[in-house]
mmCIF file as gemmi writes it, N, C-alpha and C atoms, coordinates in Angstrom:
data_model
loop_
_atom_site.group_PDB
_atom_site.id
_atom_site.type_symbol
_atom_site.label_atom_id
_atom_site.label_alt_id
_atom_site.label_comp_id
_atom_site.label_asym_id
_atom_site.label_entity_id
_atom_site.label_seq_id
_atom_site.pdbx_PDB_ins_code
_atom_site.Cartn_x
_atom_site.Cartn_y
_atom_site.Cartn_z
_atom_site.occupancy
_atom_site.B_iso_or_equiv
_atom_site.pdbx_formal_charge
_atom_site.auth_seq_id
_atom_site.auth_asym_id
_atom_site.pdbx_PDB_model_num
ATOM 1 N N . UNK Axp A 1 ? 83.609 149.719 91.436 1 0 ? 1 A 1
ATOM 2 C CA . UNK Axp A 1 ? 83.15 148.405 91.032 1 0 ? 1 A 1
ATOM 3 C C . UNK Axp A 1 ? 84.08 147.365 91.648 1 0 ? 1 A 1
ATOM 4 N N . UNK Axp A 2 ? 83.516 146.297 92.224 1 0 ? 2 A 1
ATOM 5 C CA . UNK Axp A 2 ? 84.334 145.265 92.846 1 0 ? 2 A 1
ATOM 6 C C . UNK Axp A 2 ? 85.055 144.446 91.782 1 0 ? 2 A 1
ATOM 7 N N . UNK Axp A 3 ? 86.082 143.715 92.228 1 0 ? 3 A 1
ATOM 8 C CA . UNK Axp A 3 ? 86.849 142.866 91.309 1 0 ? 3 A 1
ATOM 9 C C . UNK Axp A 3 ? 85.938 141.824 90.67 1 0 ? 3 A 1
ATOM 10 N N . UNK Axp A 4 ? 85.048 141.217 91.462 1 0 ? 4 A 1
ATOM 11 C CA . UNK Axp A 4 ? 84.124 140.203 90.944 1 0 ? 4 A 1
ATOM 12 C C . UNK Axp A 4 ? 83.15 140.82 89.953 1 0 ? 4 A 1
ATOM 13 N N . UNK Axp A 5 ? 82.675 142.034 90.216 1 0 ? 5 A 1
ATOM 14 C CA . UNK Axp A 5 ? 81.732 142.692 89.309 1 0 ? 5 A 1
ATOM 15 C C . UNK Axp A 5 ? 82.386 143.012 87.978 1 0 ? 5 A 1
ATOM 16 N N . UNK Axp A 6 ? 83.64 143.44 88.021 1 0 ? 6 A 1
ATOM 17 C CA . UNK Axp A 6 ? 84.346 143.759 86.778 1 0 ? 6 A 1
ATOM 18 C C . UNK Axp A 6 ? 84.588 142.497 85.952 1 0 ? 6 A 1
ATOM 19 N N . UNK Axp A 7 ? 84.931 141.415 86.619 1 0 ? 7 A 1
ATOM 20 C CA . UNK Axp A 7 ? 85.227 140.163 85.917 1 0 ? 7 A 1
ATOM 21 C C . UNK Axp A 7 ? 83.955 139.471 85.448 1 0 ? 7 A 1
ATOM 22 N N . UNK Axp A 8 ? 82.868 139.629 86.184 1 0 ? 8 A 1
ATOM 23 C CA . UNK Axp A 8 ? 81.614 138.933 85.891 1 0 ? 8 A 1
ATOM 24 C C . UNK Axp A 8 ? 80.445 139.905 85.971 1 0 ? 8 A 1
ATOM 25 N N . UNK Axp A 9 ? 80.288 140.781 84.98 1 0 ? 9 A 1
ATOM 26 C CA . UNK Axp A 9 ? 79.233 141.798 85.076 1 0 ? 9 A 1
ATOM 27 C C . UNK Axp A 9 ? 77.824 141.202 85.113 1 0 ? 9 A 1
ATOM 28 N N . UNK Axp A 10 ? 77.61 140.058 84.459 1 0 ? 10 A 1
ATOM 29 C CA . UNK Axp A 10 ? 76.278 139.45 84.492 1 0 ? 10 A 1
ATOM 30 C C . UNK Axp A 10 ? 75.957 138.926 85.881 1 0 ? 10 A 1
ATOM 31 N N . UNK Axp A 11 ? 76.933 138.282 86.533 1 0 ? 11 A 1
ATOM 32 C CA . UNK Axp A 11 ? 76.725 137.813 87.902 1 0 ? 11 A 1
ATOM 33 C C . UNK Axp A 11 ? 76.441 138.991 88.828 1 0 ? 11 A 1
ATOM 34 N N . UNK Axp A 12 ? 77.197 140.078 88.651 1 0 ? 12 A 1
ATOM 35 C CA . UNK Axp A 12 ? 76.995 141.267 89.478 1 0 ? 12 A 1
ATOM 36 C C . UNK Axp A 12 ? 75.59 141.836 89.269 1 0 ? 12 A 1
ATOM 37 N N . UNK Axp A 13 ? 75.107 141.801 88.034 1 0 ? 13 A 1
ATOM 38 C CA . UNK Axp A 13 ? 73.76 142.29 87.733 1 0 ? 13 A 1
ATOM 39 C C . UNK Axp A 13 ? 72.712 141.473 88.486 1 0 ? 13 A 1
ATOM 40 N N . UNK Axp A 14 ? 72.811 140.136 88.422 1 0 ? 14 A 1
ATOM 41 C CA . UNK Axp A 14 ? 71.828 139.299 89.111 1 0 ? 14 A 1
ATOM 42 C C . UNK Axp A 14 ? 71.904 139.477 90.618 1 0 ? 14 A 1
ATOM 43 N N . UNK Axp A 15 ? 73.114 139.636 91.136 1 0 ? 15 A 1
ATOM 44 C CA . UNK Axp A 15 ? 73.24 139.864 92.572 1 0 ? 15 A 1
ATOM 45 C C . UNK Axp A 15 ? 72.603 141.198 92.952 1 0 ? 15 A 1
ATOM 46 N N . UNK Axp A 16 ? 72.793 142.213 92.125 1 0 ? 16 A 1
ATOM 47 C CA . UNK Axp A 16 ? 72.182 143.519 92.382 1 0 ? 16 A 1
ATOM 48 C C . UNK Axp A 16 ? 70.652 143.411 92.356 1 0 ? 16 A 1
ATOM 49 N N . UNK Axp A 17 ? 70.117 142.718 91.369 1 0 ? 17 A 1
ATOM 50 C CA . UNK Axp A 17 ? 68.658 142.56 91.246 1 0 ? 17 A 1
ATOM 51 C C . UNK Axp A 17 ? 68.086 141.857 92.477 1 0 ? 17 A 1
ATOM 52 N N . UNK Axp A 18 ? 68.708 140.754 92.898 1 0 ? 18 A 1
ATOM 53 C CA . UNK Axp A 18 ? 68.172 139.992 94.02 1 0 ? 18 A 1
ATOM 54 C C . UNK Axp A 18 ? 68.555 140.571 95.373 1 0 ? 18 A 1
ATOM 55 N N . UNK Axp A 19 ? 69.373 141.624 95.381 1 0 ? 19 A 1
ATOM 56 C CA . UNK Axp A 19 ? 69.649 142.348 96.62 1 0 ? 19 A 1
ATOM 57 C C . UNK Axp A 19 ? 68.481 143.245 97.005 1 0 ? 19 A 1
ATOM 58 N N . UNK Axp A 20 ? 67.612 143.535 96.064 1 0 ? 20 A 1
ATOM 59 C CA . UNK Axp A 20 ? 66.401 144.317 96.34 1 0 ? 20 A 1
ATOM 60 C C . UNK Axp A 20 ? 65.391 143.366 96.98 1 0 ? 20 A 1
ATOM 61 N N . UNK Axp A 21 ? 65.016 143.681 98.216 1 0 ? 21 A 1
ATOM 62 C CA . UNK Axp A 21 ? 64.175 142.763 98.993 1 0 ? 21 A 1
ATOM 63 C C . UNK Axp A 21 ? 62.883 142.387 98.268 1 0 ? 21 A 1
ATOM 64 N N . UNK Axp A 22 ? 62.23 143.332 97.615 1 0 ? 22 A 1
ATOM 65 C CA . UNK Axp A 22 ? 60.987 143.008 96.901 1 0 ? 22 A 1
ATOM 66 C C . UNK Axp A 22 ? 61.228 142.006 95.779 1 0 ? 22 A 1
ATOM 67 N N . UNK Axp A 23 ? 62.357 142.124 95.082 1 0 ? 23 A 1
ATOM 68 C CA . UNK Axp A 23 ? 62.681 141.166 94.019 1 0 ? 23 A 1
ATOM 69 C C . UNK Axp A 23 ? 62.942 139.78 94.6 1 0 ? 23 A 1
ATOM 70 N N . UNK Axp A 24 ? 63.686 139.729 95.695 1 0 ? 24 A 1
ATOM 71 C CA . UNK Axp A 24 ? 63.963 138.439 96.343 1 0 ? 24 A 1
ATOM 72 C C . UNK Axp A 24 ? 62.664 137.808 96.843 1 0 ? 24 A 1
ATOM 73 N N . UNK Axp A 25 ? 61.806 138.626 97.449 1 0 ? 25 A 1
ATOM 74 C CA . UNK Axp A 25 ? 60.527 138.114 97.965 1 0 ? 25 A 1
ATOM 75 C C . UNK Axp A 25 ? 59.66 137.585 96.816 1 0 ? 25 A 1
ATOM 76 N N . UNK Axp A 26 ? 59.596 138.315 95.71 1 0 ? 26 A 1
ATOM 77 C CA . UNK Axp A 26 ? 58.817 137.849 94.557 1 0 ? 26 A 1
ATOM 78 C C . UNK Axp A 26 ? 59.386 136.55 93.993 1 0 ? 26 A 1
ATOM 79 N N . UNK Axp A 27 ? 60.713 136.471 93.903 1 0 ? 27 A 1
ATOM 80 C CA . UNK Axp A 27 ? 61.358 135.258 93.394 1 0 ? 27 A 1
ATOM 81 C C . UNK Axp A 27 ? 61.036 134.069 94.3 1 0 ? 27 A 1
ATOM 82 N N . UNK Axp A 28 ? 61.205 134.243 95.604 1 0 ? 28 A 1
ATOM 83 C CA . UNK Axp A 28 ? 60.937 133.148 96.539 1 0 ? 28 A 1
ATOM 84 C C . UNK Axp A 28 ? 59.46 132.773 96.529 1 0 ? 28 A 1
ATOM 85 N N . UNK Axp A 29 ? 58.6 133.762 96.461 1 0 ? 29 A 1
ATOM 86 C CA . UNK Axp A 29 ? 57.158 133.502 96.436 1 0 ? 29 A 1
ATOM 87 C C . UNK Axp A 29 ? 56.767 132.697 95.206 1 0 ? 29 A 1
ATOM 88 N N . UNK Axp A 30 ? 57.452 132.936 94.095 1 0 ? 30 A 1
ATOM 89 C CA . UNK Axp A 30 ? 57.128 132.226 92.865 1 0 ? 30 A 1
ATOM 90 C C . UNK Axp A 30 ? 57.799 130.876 92.714 1 0 ? 30 A 1
ATOM 91 N N . UNK Axp A 31 ? 58.789 130.566 93.557 1 0 ? 31 A 1
ATOM 92 C CA . UNK Axp A 31 ? 59.53 129.315 93.37 1 0 ? 31 A 1
ATOM 93 C C . UNK Axp A 31 ? 59.415 128.33 94.526 1 0 ? 31 A 1
ATOM 94 N N . UNK Axp A 32 ? 59.142 128.805 95.729 1 0 ? 32 A 1
ATOM 95 C CA . UNK Axp A 32 ? 59.052 127.885 96.865 1 0 ? 32 A 1
ATOM 96 C C . UNK Axp A 32 ? 57.752 127.09 96.826 1 0 ? 32 A 1
ATOM 97 N N . UNK Axp A 33 ? 57.793 125.92 97.39 1 0 ? 33 A 1
ATOM 98 C CA . UNK Axp A 33 ? 56.599 125.082 97.496 1 0 ? 33 A 1
ATOM 99 C C . UNK Axp A 33 ? 55.551 125.78 98.372 1 0 ? 33 A 1
ATOM 100 N N . UNK Axp A 34 ? 54.291 125.588 98.034 1 0 ? 34 A 1
ATOM 101 C CA . UNK Axp A 34 ? 53.193 126.268 98.74 1 0 ? 34 A 1
ATOM 102 C C . UNK Axp A 34 ? 53.199 125.999 100.238 1 0 ? 34 A 1
ATOM 103 N N . UNK Axp A 35 ? 53.447 124.758 100.65 1 0 ? 35 A 1
ATOM 104 C CA . UNK Axp A 35 ? 53.422 124.448 102.085 1 0 ? 35 A 1
ATOM 105 C C . UNK Axp A 35 ? 54.551 125.168 102.829 1 0 ? 35 A 1
ATOM 106 N N . UNK Axp A 36 ? 55.697 125.355 102.2 1 0 ? 36 A 1
ATOM 107 C CA . UNK Axp A 36 ? 56.785 126.096 102.828 1 0 ? 36 A 1
ATOM 108 C C . UNK Axp A 36 ? 56.466 127.587 102.863 1 0 ? 36 A 1
ATOM 109 N N . UNK Axp A 37 ? 55.92 128.125 101.771 1 0 ? 37 A 1
ATOM 110 C CA . UNK Axp A 37 ? 55.559 129.55 101.73 1 0 ? 37 A 1
ATOM 111 C C . UNK Axp A 37 ? 54.577 129.908 102.835 1 0 ? 37 A 1
ATOM 112 N N . UNK Axp A 38 ? 53.645 129.016 103.137 1 0 ? 38 A 1
ATOM 113 C CA . UNK Axp A 38 ? 52.66 129.294 104.189 1 0 ? 38 A 1
ATOM 114 C C . UNK Axp A 38 ? 53.312 129.412 105.56 1 0 ? 38 A 1
ATOM 115 N N . UNK Axp A 39 ? 54.443 128.766 105.76 1 0 ? 39 A 1
ATOM 116 C CA . UNK Axp A 39 ? 55.134 128.797 107.049 1 0 ? 39 A 1
ATOM 117 C C . UNK Axp A 39 ? 56.068 129.993 107.2 1 0 ? 39 A 1
ATOM 118 N N . UNK Axp A 40 ? 56.445 130.602 106.082 1 0 ? 40 A 1
ATOM 119 C CA . UNK Axp A 40 ? 57.393 131.714 106.097 1 0 ? 40 A 1
ATOM 120 C C . UNK Axp A 40 ? 56.678 133.059 106.12 1 0 ? 40 A 1
ATOM 121 N N . UNK Axp A 41 ? 57.293 134.016 106.768 1 0 ? 41 A 1
ATOM 122 C CA . UNK Axp A 41 ? 56.794 135.391 106.74 1 0 ? 41 A 1
ATOM 123 C C . UNK Axp A 41 ? 57.706 136.185 105.799 1 0 ? 41 A 1
ATOM 124 N N . UNK Axp A 42 ? 57.456 136.074 104.492 1 0 ? 42 A 1
ATOM 125 C CA . UNK Axp A 42 ? 58.318 136.694 103.496 1 0 ? 42 A 1
ATOM 126 C C . UNK Axp A 42 ? 58.312 138.218 103.56 1 0 ? 42 A 1
ATOM 127 N N . UNK Axp A 43 ? 57.319 138.797 104.228 1 0 ? 43 A 1
ATOM 128 C CA . UNK Axp A 43 ? 57.295 140.257 104.363 1 0 ? 43 A 1
ATOM 129 C C . UNK Axp A 43 ? 58.322 140.741 105.386 1 0 ? 43 A 1
ATOM 130 N N . UNK Axp A 44 ? 58.858 139.816 106.166 1 0 ? 44 A 1
ATOM 131 C CA . UNK Axp A 44 ? 59.89 140.178 107.148 1 0 ? 44 A 1
ATOM 132 C C . UNK Axp A 44 ? 61.257 139.624 106.733 1 0 ? 44 A 1
ATOM 133 N N . UNK Axp A 45 ? 61.415 139.366 105.461 1 0 ? 45 A 1
ATOM 134 C CA . UNK Axp A 45 ? 62.682 138.907 104.897 1 0 ? 45 A 1
ATOM 135 C C . UNK Axp A 45 ? 63.756 139.954 105.171 1 0 ? 45 A 1
ATOM 136 N N . UNK Axp A 46 ? 64.943 139.502 105.602 1 0 ? 46 A 1
ATOM 137 C CA . UNK Axp A 46 ? 66.028 140.431 105.909 1 0 ? 46 A 1
ATOM 138 C C . UNK Axp A 46 ? 67.327 139.917 105.293 1 0 ? 46 A 1
ATOM 139 N N . UNK Axp A 47 ? 68.004 140.773 104.543 1 0 ? 47 A 1
ATOM 140 C CA . UNK Axp A 47 ? 69.275 140.376 103.934 1 0 ? 47 A 1
ATOM 141 C C . UNK Axp A 47 ? 70.388 140.43 104.971 1 0 ? 47 A 1
ATOM 142 N N . UNK Axp A 48 ? 71.226 139.406 104.983 1 0 ? 48 A 1
ATOM 143 C CA . UNK Axp A 48 ? 72.372 139.34 105.889 1 0 ? 48 A 1
ATOM 144 C C . UNK Axp A 48 ? 73.594 139.944 105.205 1 0 ? 48 A 1
ATOM 145 N N . UNK Axp A 49 ? 74.584 140.299 105.991 1 0 ? 49 A 1
ATOM 146 C CA . UNK Axp A 49 ? 75.778 140.953 105.46 1 0 ? 49 A 1
ATOM 147 C C . UNK Axp A 49 ? 76.951 140.01 105.258 1 0 ? 49 A 1
ATOM 148 N N . UNK Axp A 50 ? 76.737 138.721 105.284 1 0 ? 50 A 1
ATOM 149 C CA . UNK Axp A 50 ? 77.859 137.815 105.105 1 0 ? 50 A 1
ATOM 150 C C . UNK Axp A 50 ? 77.611 136.87 103.94 1 0 ? 50 A 1
ATOM 151 N N . UNK Axp A 51 ? 78.638 136.131 103.601 1 0 ? 51 A 1
ATOM 152 C CA . UNK Axp A 51 ? 78.594 135.216 102.468 1 0 ? 51 A 1
ATOM 153 C C . UNK Axp A 51 ? 79.197 133.89 102.906 1 0 ? 51 A 1
ATOM 154 N N . UNK Axp A 52 ? 78.758 132.817 102.289 1 0 ? 52 A 1
ATOM 155 C CA . UNK Axp A 52 ? 79.338 131.507 102.558 1 0 ? 52 A 1
ATOM 156 C C . UNK Axp A 52 ? 80.232 131.043 101.419 1 0 ? 52 A 1
ATOM 157 N N . UNK Axp A 53 ? 80.357 131.865 100.391 1 0 ? 53 A 1
ATOM 158 C CA . UNK Axp A 53 ? 81.211 131.523 99.258 1 0 ? 53 A 1
ATOM 159 C C . UNK Axp A 53 ? 82.639 131.913 99.63 1 0 ? 53 A 1
ATOM 160 N N . UNK Axp A 54 ? 83.556 130.969 99.477 1 0 ? 54 A 1
ATOM 161 C CA . UNK Axp A 54 ? 84.955 131.242 99.807 1 0 ? 54 A 1
ATOM 162 C C . UNK Axp A 54 ? 85.568 132.202 98.796 1 0 ? 54 A 1
ATOM 163 N N . UNK Axp A 55 ? 86.682 132.789 99.175 1 0 ? 55 A 1
ATOM 164 C CA . UNK Axp A 55 ? 87.376 133.717 98.279 1 0 ? 55 A 1
ATOM 165 C C . UNK Axp A 55 ? 87.743 133.031 96.96 1 0 ? 55 A 1
ATOM 166 N N . UNK Axp A 56 ? 88.149 131.773 97.032 1 0 ? 56 A 1
ATOM 167 C CA . UNK Axp A 56 ? 88.535 131.041 95.826 1 0 ? 56 A 1
ATOM 168 C C . UNK Axp A 56 ? 87.354 130.844 94.876 1 0 ? 56 A 1
ATOM 169 N N . UNK Axp A 57 ? 86.162 130.691 95.413 1 0 ? 57 A 1
ATOM 170 C CA . UNK Axp A 57 ? 84.985 130.465 94.572 1 0 ? 57 A 1
ATOM 171 C C . UNK Axp A 57 ? 84.312 131.753 94.111 1 0 ? 57 A 1
ATOM 172 N N . UNK Axp A 58 ? 84.732 132.897 94.636 1 0 ? 58 A 1
ATOM 173 C CA . UNK Axp A 58 ? 84.126 134.173 94.242 1 0 ? 58 A 1
ATOM 174 C C . UNK Axp A 58 ? 84.206 134.401 92.738 1 0 ? 58 A 1
ATOM 175 N N . UNK Axp A 59 ? 85.227 133.824 92.099 1 0 ? 59 A 1
ATOM 176 C CA . UNK Axp A 59 ? 85.367 133.965 90.646 1 0 ? 59 A 1
ATOM 177 C C . UNK Axp A 59 ? 84.206 133.276 89.932 1 0 ? 59 A 1
ATOM 178 N N . UNK Axp A 60 ? 83.642 132.248 90.55 1 0 ? 60 A 1
ATOM 179 C CA . UNK Axp A 60 ? 82.616 131.437 89.907 1 0 ? 60 A 1
ATOM 180 C C . UNK Axp A 60 ? 81.204 131.709 90.426 1 0 ? 60 A 1
ATOM 181 N N . UNK Axp A 61 ? 81.087 132.029 91.705 1 0 ? 61 A 1
ATOM 182 C CA . UNK Axp A 61 ? 79.776 132.133 92.337 1 0 ? 61 A 1
ATOM 183 C C . UNK Axp A 61 ? 79.667 133.403 93.162 1 0 ? 61 A 1
ATOM 184 N N . UNK Axp A 62 ? 78.459 133.838 93.371 1 0 ? 62 A 1
ATOM 185 C CA . UNK Axp A 62 ? 78.176 134.845 94.387 1 0 ? 62 A 1
ATOM 186 C C . UNK Axp A 62 ? 76.91 134.386 95.093 1 0 ? 62 A 1
ATOM 187 N N . UNK Axp A 63 ? 76.758 134.786 96.324 1 0 ? 63 A 1
ATOM 188 C CA . UNK Axp A 63 ? 75.564 134.381 97.05 1 0 ? 63 A 1
ATOM 189 C C . UNK Axp A 63 ? 74.975 135.553 97.805 1 0 ? 63 A 1
ATOM 190 N N . UNK Axp A 64 ? 73.709 135.42 98.076 1 0 ? 64 A 1
ATOM 191 C CA . UNK Axp A 64 ? 72.988 136.363 98.925 1 0 ? 64 A 1
ATOM 192 C C . UNK Axp A 64 ? 72.32 135.532 100.006 1 0 ? 64 A 1
ATOM 193 N N . UNK Axp A 65 ? 72.402 135.995 101.227 1 0 ? 65 A 1
ATOM 194 C CA . UNK Axp A 65 ? 71.811 135.277 102.35 1 0 ? 65 A 1
ATOM 195 C C . UNK Axp A 65 ? 70.692 136.137 102.924 1 0 ? 65 A 1
ATOM 196 N N . UNK Axp A 66 ? 69.546 135.527 103.062 1 0 ? 66 A 1
ATOM 197 C CA . UNK Axp A 66 ? 68.403 136.173 103.689 1 0 ? 66 A 1
ATOM 198 C C . UNK Axp A 66 ? 67.988 135.366 104.91 1 0 ? 66 A 1
ATOM 199 N N . UNK Axp A 67 ? 67.471 136.067 105.901 1 0 ? 67 A 1
ATOM 200 C CA . UNK Axp A 67 ? 66.869 135.426 107.064 1 0 ? 67 A 1
ATOM 201 C C . UNK Axp A 67 ? 65.388 135.737 107.023 1 0 ? 67 A 1
ATOM 202 N N . UNK Axp A 68 ? 64.591 134.729 107.338 1 0 ? 68 A 1
ATOM 203 C CA . UNK Axp A 68 ? 63.14 134.89 107.283 1 0 ? 68 A 1
ATOM 204 C C . UNK Axp A 68 ? 62.506 134.18 108.474 1 0 ? 68 A 1
ATOM 205 N N . UNK Axp A 69 ? 61.59 134.86 109.171 1 0 ? 69 A 1
ATOM 206 C CA . UNK Axp A 69 ? 60.885 134.186 110.261 1 0 ? 69 A 1
ATOM 207 C C . UNK Axp A 69 ? 60.056 133.017 109.73 1 0 ? 69 A 1
ATOM 208 N N . UNK Axp A 70 ? 60.108 131.936 110.469 1 0 ? 70 A 1
ATOM 209 C CA . UNK Axp A 70 ? 59.306 130.744 110.189 1 0 ? 70 A 1
ATOM 210 C C . UNK Axp A 70 ? 58.737 130.302 111.533 1 0 ? 70 A 1
ATOM 211 N N . UNK Axp A 71 ? 57.634 129.653 111.506 1 0 ? 71 A 1
ATOM 212 C CA . UNK Axp A 71 ? 57.028 129.224 112.77 1 0 ? 71 A 1
ATOM 213 C C . UNK Axp A 71 ? 58.075 128.582 113.678 1 0 ? 71 A 1
ATOM 214 N N . UNK Axp A 72 ? 58.256 129.184 114.847 1 0 ? 72 A 1
ATOM 215 C CA . UNK Axp A 72 ? 59.176 128.618 115.82 1 0 ? 72 A 1
ATOM 216 C C . UNK Axp A 72 ? 60.625 129.054 115.671 1 0 ? 72 A 1
ATOM 217 N N . UNK Axp A 73 ? 60.932 129.974 114.769 1 0 ? 73 A 1
ATOM 218 C CA . UNK Axp A 73 ? 62.321 130.405 114.661 1 0 ? 73 A 1
ATOM 219 C C . UNK Axp A 73 ? 62.617 131.205 113.406 1 0 ? 73 A 1
ATOM 220 N N . UNK Axp A 74 ? 63.848 131.071 112.961 1 0 ? 74 A 1
ATOM 221 C CA . UNK Axp A 74 ? 64.303 131.774 111.76 1 0 ? 74 A 1
ATOM 222 C C . UNK Axp A 74 ? 64.86 130.766 110.77 1 0 ? 74 A 1
ATOM 223 N N . UNK Axp A 75 ? 64.681 131.061 109.496 1 0 ? 75 A 1
ATOM 224 C CA . UNK Axp A 75 ? 65.25 130.227 108.444 1 0 ? 75 A 1
ATOM 225 C C . UNK Axp A 75 ? 66.239 131.084 107.665 1 0 ? 75 A 1
ATOM 226 N N . UNK Axp A 76 ? 67.378 130.523 107.391 1 0 ? 76 A 1
ATOM 227 C CA . UNK Axp A 76 ? 68.368 131.201 106.545 1 0 ? 76 A 1
ATOM 228 C C . UNK Axp A 76 ? 68.178 130.677 105.128 1 0 ? 76 A 1
ATOM 229 N N . UNK Axp A 77 ? 68.026 131.598 104.182 1 0 ? 77 A 1
ATOM 230 C CA . UNK Axp A 77 ? 67.805 131.249 102.773 1 0 ? 77 A 1
ATOM 231 C C . UNK Axp A 77 ? 69.005 131.766 101.993 1 0 ? 77 A 1
ATOM 232 N N . UNK Axp A 78 ? 69.672 130.862 101.307 1 0 ? 78 A 1
ATOM 233 C CA . UNK Axp A 78 ? 70.839 131.243 100.514 1 0 ? 78 A 1
ATOM 234 C C . UNK Axp A 78 ? 70.478 131.186 99.04 1 0 ? 78 A 1
ATOM 235 N N . UNK Axp A 79 ? 70.729 132.269 98.344 1 0 ? 79 A 1
ATOM 236 C CA . UNK Axp A 79 ? 70.571 132.304 96.893 1 0 ? 79 A 1
ATOM 237 C C . UNK Axp A 79 ? 71.971 132.235 96.297 1 0 ? 79 A 1
ATOM 238 N N . UNK Axp A 80 ? 72.256 131.163 95.598 1 0 ? 80 A 1
ATOM 239 C CA . UNK Axp A 80 ? 73.547 130.985 94.944 1 0 ? 80 A 1
ATOM 240 C C . UNK Axp A 80 ? 73.359 131.346 93.484 1 0 ? 80 A 1
ATOM 241 N N . UNK Axp A 81 ? 74.035 132.399 93.051 1 0 ? 81 A 1
ATOM 242 C CA . UNK Axp A 81 ? 73.811 132.966 91.724 1 0 ? 81 A 1
ATOM 243 C C . UNK Axp A 81 ? 74.986 132.68 90.811 1 0 ? 81 A 1
ATOM 244 N N . UNK Axp A 82 ? 74.695 132.137 89.654 1 0 ? 82 A 1
ATOM 245 C CA . UNK Axp A 82 ? 75.713 131.882 88.641 1 0 ? 82 A 1
ATOM 246 C C . UNK Axp A 82 ? 75.064 132.094 87.285 1 0 ? 82 A 1
ATOM 247 N N . UNK Axp A 83 ? 75.484 133.124 86.596 1 0 ? 83 A 1
ATOM 248 C CA . UNK Axp A 83 ? 74.952 133.4 85.268 1 0 ? 83 A 1
ATOM 249 C C . UNK Axp A 83 ? 75.685 132.537 84.255 1 0 ? 83 A 1
ATOM 250 N N . UNK Axp A 84 ? 74.938 131.911 83.364 1 0 ? 84 A 1
ATOM 251 C CA . UNK Axp A 84 ? 75.525 131.084 82.313 1 0 ? 84 A 1
ATOM 252 C C . UNK Axp A 84 ? 75.211 131.707 80.964 1 0 ? 84 A 1
ATOM 253 N N . UNK Axp A 85 ? 76.241 131.93 80.173 1 0 ? 85 A 1
ATOM 254 C CA . UNK Axp A 85 ? 76.071 132.468 78.826 1 0 ? 85 A 1
ATOM 255 C C . UNK Axp A 85 ? 75.777 131.367 77.82 1 0 ? 85 A 1
ATOM 256 N N . UNK Axp A 86 ? 75.968 130.144 78.23 1 0 ? 86 A 1
ATOM 257 C CA . UNK Axp A 86 ? 75.765 128.992 77.355 1 0 ? 86 A 1
ATOM 258 C C . UNK Axp A 86 ? 75.316 127.822 78.221 1 0 ? 86 A 1
ATOM 259 N N . UNK Axp A 87 ? 74.576 126.875 77.669 1 0 ? 87 A 1
ATOM 260 C CA . UNK Axp A 87 ? 74.125 125.721 78.454 1 0 ? 87 A 1
ATOM 261 C C . UNK Axp A 87 ? 75.288 124.787 78.778 1 0 ? 87 A 1
ATOM 262 N N . UNK Axp A 88 ? 75.312 124.301 79.998 1 0 ? 88 A 1
ATOM 263 C CA . UNK Axp A 88 ? 76.319 123.328 80.412 1 0 ? 88 A 1
ATOM 264 C C . UNK Axp A 88 ? 75.61 122.024 80.731 1 0 ? 88 A 1
ATOM 265 N N . UNK Axp A 89 ? 76.075 120.911 80.161 1 0 ? 89 A 1
ATOM 266 C CA . UNK Axp A 89 ? 75.379 119.645 80.366 1 0 ? 89 A 1
ATOM 267 C C . UNK Axp A 89 ? 75.484 119.102 81.79 1 0 ? 89 A 1
ATOM 268 N N . UNK Axp A 90 ? 76.525 119.438 82.527 1 0 ? 90 A 1
ATOM 269 C CA . UNK Axp A 90 ? 76.717 118.874 83.864 1 0 ? 90 A 1
ATOM 270 C C . UNK Axp A 90 ? 76.841 119.976 84.912 1 0 ? 90 A 1
ATOM 271 N N . UNK Axp A 91 ? 75.925 120.936 84.862 1 0 ? 91 A 1
ATOM 272 C CA . UNK Axp A 91 ? 75.971 122.072 85.78 1 0 ? 91 A 1
ATOM 273 C C . UNK Axp A 91 ? 75.891 121.616 87.235 1 0 ? 91 A 1
ATOM 274 N N . UNK Axp A 92 ? 75.164 120.537 87.499 1 0 ? 92 A 1
ATOM 275 C CA . UNK Axp A 92 ? 75.044 120.049 88.879 1 0 ? 92 A 1
ATOM 276 C C . UNK Axp A 92 ? 76.413 119.679 89.473 1 0 ? 92 A 1
ATOM 277 N N . UNK Axp A 93 ? 77.331 119.21 88.636 1 0 ? 93 A 1
ATOM 278 C CA . UNK Axp A 93 ? 78.665 118.893 89.127 1 0 ? 93 A 1
ATOM 279 C C . UNK Axp A 93 ? 79.425 120.162 89.507 1 0 ? 93 A 1
ATOM 280 N N . UNK Axp A 94 ? 79.254 121.224 88.726 1 0 ? 94 A 1
ATOM 281 C CA . UNK Axp A 94 ? 79.895 122.49 89.06 1 0 ? 94 A 1
ATOM 282 C C . UNK Axp A 94 ? 79.334 123.035 90.373 1 0 ? 94 A 1
ATOM 283 N N . UNK Axp A 95 ? 78.027 122.956 90.553 1 0 ? 95 A 1
ATOM 284 C CA . UNK Axp A 95 ? 77.405 123.48 91.761 1 0 ? 95 A 1
ATOM 285 C C . UNK Axp A 95 ? 77.8 122.698 93.006 1 0 ? 95 A 1
ATOM 286 N N . UNK Axp A 96 ? 78.137 121.426 92.838 1 0 ? 96 A 1
ATOM 287 C CA . UNK Axp A 96 ? 78.513 120.602 93.981 1 0 ? 96 A 1
ATOM 288 C C . UNK Axp A 96 ? 79.935 120.89 94.474 1 0 ? 96 A 1
ATOM 289 N N . UNK Axp A 97 ? 80.713 121.631 93.702 1 0 ? 97 A 1
ATOM 290 C CA . UNK Axp A 97 ? 82.107 121.838 94.093 1 0 ? 97 A 1
ATOM 291 C C . UNK Axp A 97 ? 82.205 122.712 95.276 1 0 ? 97 A 1
């Protein structure tokens, strides 16, 4: 078990769930705007092996990066995962850090 998984088992769970391509595809299909979904080929979604979260932020966040073909190129889709056990009134400020 990684250090982040041991410290944040709920975050590790969500990262594990969305690491399954079918789960990520279903999530994106249910949340993206219809006009964007029509341009993406979600059946060719591919998970990347890198992260944009710095080592210092690993305690707070984890991310998954997917690449997806879009008309004329590729789109990189980042899922930033943060499990909250309680509601935070200013979560947008935390996410902006």
